[in-house]
C-alpha positions as CSV (number, residue, x, y, z in Angstrom):
1,M,163.6,149.9,62.3
2,S,161.0,149.5,59.6
3,L,160.4,146.2,57.9
4,L,161.4,147.5,54.5
5,L,164.8,148.7,55.9
6,S,165.2,145.2,57.4
7,Y,164.8,143.7,53.9
8,F,167.3,146.1,52.4
9,L,169.9,145.5,55.1
10,L,169.4,141.8,54.9
11,G,170.0,141.9,51.2
12,V,173.2,143.8,51.8
13,F,174.4,141.4,54.5
14,T,173.7,138.2,52.5
15,A,175.4,139.7,49.4
16,V,178.5,140.7,51.3
17,V,178.8,137.3,52.9
18,G,178.5,135.6,49.5
19,A,181.0,138.1,47.9
20,I,183.7,138.0,50.5
21,P,185.2,134.6,49.5
22,L,187.7,135.1,46.7
23,G,186.0,134.1,43.4
24,A,186.2,134.7,39.6
25,V,184.5,138.1,39.7
26,N,186.7,139.4,42.5
27,L,189.8,138.2,40.7
28,A,188.6,139.8,37.4
29,V,188.1,143.1,39.2
30,I,191.5,143.0,40.9
31,T,193.3,142.1,37.6
32,T,191.5,144.8,35.6
33,S,192.1,147.4,38.3
34,V,195.8,146.7,38.4
35,K,196.6,146.0,34.7
36,E,194.1,148.5,33.2
37,N,192.2,151.0,35.2
38,T,189.5,151.4,37.8
39,K,187.0,152.7,35.3
40,K,187.0,149.4,33.4
41,A,187.0,147.5,36.6
42,S,183.8,149.3,37.6
43,R,182.1,148.0,34.5
44,I,182.8,144.5,35.7
45,T,181.5,145.5,39.2
46,L,178.3,146.9,38.0
47,S,177.4,144.1,35.6
48,A,178.4,141.5,38.2
49,G,175.9,143.1,40.6
50,V,173.2,142.7,38.0
51,G,174.1,139.1,37.6
52,E,174.0,138.5,41.3
53,V,170.5,139.9,41.6
54,L,169.3,137.7,38.8
55,L,170.8,134.6,40.6
56,A,169.0,135.6,43.8
57,I,165.7,136.0,41.8
58,F,166.2,132.6,40.3
59,A,166.9,131.1,43.7
60,L,163.8,132.8,45.2
61,Y,161.4,131.6,42.5
62,F,163.0,128.3,41.4
63,G,165.0,127.3,44.5
64,L,163.7,123.8,44.8
65,E,163.9,123.1,41.1
66,L,167.5,124.4,40.9
67,S,168.6,122.5,44.0
68,Y,167.3,119.3,42.5
69,F,168.9,120.0,39.1
70,F,172.4,120.6,40.6
71,H,172.0,117.5,42.9
72,E,171.1,115.3,40.0
73,N,173.5,116.9,37.5
74,Q,176.8,117.2,39.4
75,W,178.6,117.3,36.0
76,V,177.7,121.0,35.9
77,Q,179.7,121.7,39.0
78,I,182.5,119.4,37.8
79,L,182.6,121.3,34.5
80,F,183.1,124.6,36.3
81,I,185.8,123.1,38.5
82,I,187.7,121.9,35.4
83,L,187.3,125.4,33.9
84,F,188.8,127.0,37.1
85,V,191.7,124.5,36.9
86,I,192.4,125.3,33.2
87,V,192.2,129.1,33.7
88,G,194.2,128.9,36.9
89,A,196.9,126.9,35.2
90,Y,196.9,129.4,32.3
91,F,197.5,132.3,34.6
92,L,200.1,130.3,36.7
93,F,202.2,129.5,33.7
94,L,201.6,132.6,31.7
95,K,204.7,133.8,30.0
96,K,205.9,137.4,30.2
97,E,205.5,137.9,26.5
98,N,201.8,137.1,26.7
99,H,201.4,140.4,28.5
100,T,202.6,142.4,25.6
101,R,199.9,141.1,23.3
102,S,197.4,143.8,22.4
103,R,193.9,143.4,23.6
104,Y,192.8,144.4,20.1
105,D,194.0,141.0,18.9
106,K,190.8,139.6,20.3
107,P,187.3,140.1,18.9
108,K,185.7,143.3,20.4
109,I,183.0,141.3,22.2
110,F,185.6,139.6,24.4
111,N,186.9,143.1,25.4
112,S,183.6,144.0,26.9
113,K,183.9,144.4,30.6
114,F,180.1,144.4,31.0
115,I,179.9,141.0,29.4
116,T,182.8,139.7,31.4
117,G,181.3,140.8,34.8
118,F,177.8,139.6,34.0
119,S,179.1,136.2,32.6
120,L,181.4,135.5,35.5
121,A,178.6,136.3,38.0
122,I,175.7,134.4,36.5
123,L,177.5,131.4,35.1
124,N,178.5,130.2,38.5
125,P,176.8,127.2,40.1
126,P,178.3,127.6,43.6
127,V,176.8,131.1,43.8
128,I,173.3,130.0,42.9
129,I,173.6,127.2,45.4
130,Y,174.7,129.8,48.0
131,W,171.5,131.9,47.3
132,I,169.3,128.8,47.5
133,L,170.8,128.1,51.0
134,A,170.7,131.7,52.1
135,I,167.1,132.3,51.2
136,S,166.2,129.0,52.8
137,L,167.9,130.0,56.1
138,I,166.2,133.4,56.0
139,N,162.8,131.8,55.7
140,K,163.6,129.3,58.5
141,Y,165.1,131.6,61.1
142,L,164.2,135.2,60.3
143,F,161.0,136.0,58.3
144,A,159.2,135.0,55.2
145,L,161.1,135.7,52.0
146,T,159.2,134.2,49.1
147,A,157.7,135.1,45.7
148,Q,154.5,135.9,47.6
149,N,156.1,138.9,49.4
150,Y,155.0,142.4,48.5
151,L,156.8,143.7,45.5
152,I,158.3,146.6,47.4
153,S,159.8,144.3,50.0
154,L,161.5,142.2,47.3
155,L,162.7,145.3,45.5
156,K,164.3,146.5,48.8
157,Y,165.9,143.1,49.3
158,F,167.3,142.9,45.7
159,S,168.5,146.5,46.0
160,G,170.4,145.5,49.1
161,I,172.0,142.6,47.2
162,K,173.1,144.9,44.4
163,L,174.7,147.3,46.8
164,G,176.3,144.6,48.9
165,K,177.8,142.8,45.9
166,T,179.1,145.8,44.0
167,G,180.4,147.4,47.2
168,T,182.4,144.3,48.2
169,I,184.0,143.7,44.9
170,Y,184.8,147.4,44.5
171,L,186.7,147.2,47.7
172,Y,188.5,144.1,46.4
173,G,189.6,146.2,43.4
174,K,191.0,148.9,45.6
175,W,192.7,146.4,47.8
176,G,194.3,144.8,44.7
177,I,195.7,148.2,43.6
178,K,197.2,148.9,47.0
179,L,198.7,145.5,47.2
180,A,200.3,145.9,43.8
181,Q,201.7,149.3,44.7
182,R,203.1,148.1,48.0
183,Q,204.8,145.0,46.5
184,K,205.5,146.6,43.1
185,S,204.4,143.3,41.6
186,S,205.3,142.6,38.0
187,P,202.5,141.4,35.7
188,S,204.0,137.8,35.8
189,K,203.8,137.7,39.6
190,L,200.3,139.0,39.6
191,S,199.3,136.4,37.1
192,K,200.8,133.6,39.2
193,T,199.0,134.9,42.3
194,I,195.7,134.8,40.4
195,G,196.4,131.3,39.0
196,I,197.1,129.9,42.5
197,A,194.0,131.5,43.8
198,L,191.9,129.9,41.1
199,L,193.4,126.5,41.7
200,I,192.7,126.8,45.4
201,I,189.0,127.7,44.6
202,A,188.8,124.6,42.3
203,F,190.3,122.5,45.0
204,L,187.9,123.7,47.7
205,Q,184.9,123.3,45.3
206,S,186.1,119.7,44.6
207,I,186.2,118.9,48.4
208,K,182.7,120.4,48.8
209,L,181.4,118.3,45.9
210,I,182.9,115.1,47.4
211,L,181.4,115.8,50.8
212,E,177.9,116.5,49.5
């Protein structure tokens, strides 16, 4: 196996491991796939993949600085935990009539699935912390992965990240559709499921923050 292929497969693996835990992007893709269509969900998937690559790049080039920043400014993580709680509670107690509101009631920019996917991916402190840890472990136990690597090696690694991220959350969308079809879930039940998932994520992040 060539070294370049190793970089690519490692990128796929680390992205898949990071994308498997249920998060905001995964939930957004599931919700959009079920309530709207897979084409719109794919826009979230593609833009989230770009956001994931940017986070990995930041972690590679500024890992120490970012790690220090999050350690010294835990309010950033607390803020996102609060946001997860607020959004989770909103979905959990969402009334049925809210589903009948037209998406055209909102400014067009908020209907952009590209912006939604990119924002959810990149504005996510736990994910950047994951990439700092992942790259650190790669350097310690596998092989050098630093800003000094050959450009082609880094491109292969980041290409693998893009494929791993988009592939995983695409499968999440497909899984969400099958689950909804099997259970014939109403929009209100789906919203409650999403709300509970977001509250669980907030709880787990809180525990992790306390133990740090």
